[in-house]
Backbone bond lengths (Angstrom), bond angles and torsions (degrees), N, CA, C in turn:
res aa  C-N    CA-C-N  psi(-1)  N-CA   C-N-CA  omega(-1)  CA-C   N-CA-C  phi
1 M - - - 1.434 - - 1.527 106.37 -
2 K 1.327 113.10 137.22 1.451 121.51 179.63 1.560 110.70 -71.06
3 P 1.329 121.01 152.39 1.418 123.62 -175.70 1.520 112.79 -57.96
4 L 1.365 118.74 -41.91 1.420 121.46 175.37 1.514 113.79 -60.70
5 S 1.318 115.90 -37.16 1.526 121.12 176.54 1.506 109.46 -63.29
6 S 1.366 114.98 -39.12 1.514 118.21 179.96 1.507 109.22 -68.43
7 R 1.340 117.39 -33.21 1.465 120.54 178.39 1.552 110.63 -64.89
8 V 1.326 111.65 -41.80 1.508 115.56 177.52 1.520 112.34 -57.18
9 M 1.339 112.65 -42.24 1.515 116.59 -179.63 1.454 110.49 -69.57
10 E 1.361 120.90 -31.78 1.383 125.17 173.78 1.542 115.32 -59.45
11 V 1.337 112.56 -34.16 1.460 118.28 179.52 1.551 110.34 -67.75
12 F 1.344 112.79 -39.81 1.509 117.34 176.03 1.542 108.49 -61.25
13 A 1.292 116.71 -47.73 1.474 120.43 179.69 1.551 112.92 -60.19
14 A 1.325 115.37 -40.61 1.434 118.87 -174.10 1.548 111.81 -74.65
15 T 1.329 117.74 -30.15 1.419 122.38 176.32 1.545 113.78 -82.74
16 G 1.322 111.98 -22.74 1.516 114.10 -175.02 1.533 112.05 75.36
17 E 1.278 118.77 7.50 1.499 122.08 -177.53 1.544 110.39 -94.56
18 D 1.320 111.48 145.64 1.506 115.37 173.47 1.481 111.63 -92.73
19 C 1.298 120.18 -8.91 1.475 122.71 -178.35 1.549 107.79 -144.40
20 L 1.369 113.68 130.71 1.471 119.75 -178.84 1.477 107.64 -135.79
21 D 1.417 113.93 152.28 1.479 116.19 176.04 1.526 109.52 -89.45
22 L 1.326 113.79 166.97 1.427 119.84 -177.96 1.509 113.08 -64.01
23 H 1.301 118.90 -31.55 1.403 120.92 177.73 1.492 113.78 -62.56
24 M 1.366 115.13 -40.13 1.475 119.81 178.67 1.623 108.41 -67.54
25 L 1.331 116.06 -35.93 1.388 119.44 -178.23 1.565 112.86 -74.38
26 F 1.293 117.53 -22.88 1.435 125.43 173.89 1.528 110.66 -61.68
27 R 1.294 117.69 -25.12 1.434 124.27 178.39 1.584 110.94 -60.29
28 V 1.278 117.87 -21.07 1.398 124.74 -178.09 1.590 110.28 -68.71
29 T 1.342 114.93 -28.88 1.460 120.28 -177.90 1.464 110.93 -113.91
30 G 1.290 114.91 179.75 1.521 121.96 172.49 1.481 108.99 -76.00
31 D 1.359 112.78 -175.17 1.429 118.69 -179.17 1.497 118.07 -84.10
32 G 1.345 113.34 -6.47 1.463 119.90 -173.40 1.581 112.17 -72.02
33 I 1.363 112.66 154.51 1.478 118.03 178.99 1.501 110.29 -60.74
34 K 1.357 120.35 -44.61 1.416 124.85 -178.17 1.490 110.62 -58.89
35 E 1.331 118.57 -46.02 1.474 120.10 175.87 1.463 116.72 -58.34
36 R 1.346 113.48 -43.41 1.418 121.19 -179.94 1.612 109.66 -65.43
37 L 1.263 115.74 -41.09 1.497 120.78 177.64 1.543 107.41 -61.28
38 H 1.300 115.91 -44.99 1.541 118.98 176.40 1.491 109.79 -59.79
39 L 1.294 120.29 -43.14 1.453 120.96 176.14 1.492 113.26 -60.04
40 L 1.327 118.18 -41.20 1.448 122.05 176.37 1.527 112.15 -60.35
41 D 1.384 113.88 -40.02 1.475 115.06 177.14 1.562 111.20 -69.38
42 A 1.326 119.60 -31.77 1.418 120.38 176.50 1.484 110.44 -68.42
43 I 1.295 120.91 -40.51 1.491 123.97 172.12 1.415 114.00 -57.04
44 D 1.416 114.98 -47.49 1.472 118.97 177.26 1.482 112.72 -59.63
45 E 1.337 118.22 -37.43 1.490 123.10 176.24 1.544 108.53 -58.84
46 L 1.372 113.17 -50.15 1.499 117.81 -178.58 1.511 112.78 -61.19
47 V 1.317 117.22 -40.78 1.484 118.66 174.56 1.463 112.49 -63.09
48 R 1.351 118.24 -44.33 1.436 123.51 179.39 1.485 114.84 -57.85
49 I 1.387 114.57 -42.59 1.475 116.70 -178.19 1.492 114.36 -89.71
50 G 1.344 115.77 7.55 1.465 122.58 169.75 1.542 115.49 82.03
51 M 1.413 115.50 26.75 1.450 120.65 178.12 1.546 110.57 -94.44
52 L 1.308 116.56 -27.81 1.468 123.65 -177.87 1.524 109.30 -129.02
53 D 1.272 115.47 147.99 1.485 123.03 168.28 1.479 110.96 -113.67
54 A 1.285 118.45 133.14 1.486 121.13 168.98 1.481 113.91 -73.04
55 C 1.346 120.90 120.18 1.342 125.36 -172.83 1.536 117.63 -104.58
56 G 1.348 113.80 6.23 1.450 119.34 -177.85 1.515 111.73 86.11
57 D 1.298 114.65 163.88 1.485 119.86 -179.69 1.550 115.15 47.89
58 E 1.313 112.81 35.15 1.440 123.93 174.92 1.624 112.07 67.73
59 F 1.262 115.79 26.46 1.417 119.53 178.03 1.580 110.25 -107.75
60 Y 1.342 114.96 142.19 1.406 121.73 178.30 1.563 108.07 -127.51
61 A 1.314 115.09 140.24 1.486 122.20 -177.74 1.507 110.76 -126.44
62 L 1.359 109.50 145.85 1.465 118.69 176.59 1.537 108.84 -63.81
63 T 1.278 119.48 139.21 1.447 124.45 176.23 1.560 108.07 -86.66
64 E 1.297 119.10 169.55 1.429 124.08 176.14 1.542 108.78 -61.32
65 K 1.374 116.35 -37.57 1.441 119.67 175.66 1.497 112.55 -57.79
66 A 1.333 118.86 -46.10 1.444 121.64 177.31 1.481 114.71 -66.04
67 K 1.283 118.19 -35.27 1.425 124.93 -179.67 1.542 112.67 -68.49
68 S 1.321 111.32 -32.96 1.494 115.66 -178.95 1.482 113.36 -87.00
69 G 1.397 116.06 -2.54 1.406 118.37 173.88 1.505 112.41 83.33
70 S 1.361 120.04 12.75 1.454 121.98 -177.90 1.537 108.52 -63.43
71 P 1.329 115.80 140.97 1.466 117.44 176.16 1.483 114.11 -62.91
72 A 1.322 117.39 148.78 1.457 119.19 -178.42 1.538 111.67 -74.15
């Protein structure tokens, strides 16, 4: 898992929430377009490896795999 993807997972852990919106996750990066694009890539990676589910309306939720602490 890439470092930025790990930081996204840390946001879920820090908030104690199972579902967060994209705007909350943007706080992981700076305000620049490049940073936000990298964050979107990290989220795509987490969805691809089964750690997050896209829930629509820019929300992402932890999967059971993520909640159980399974390695990526």
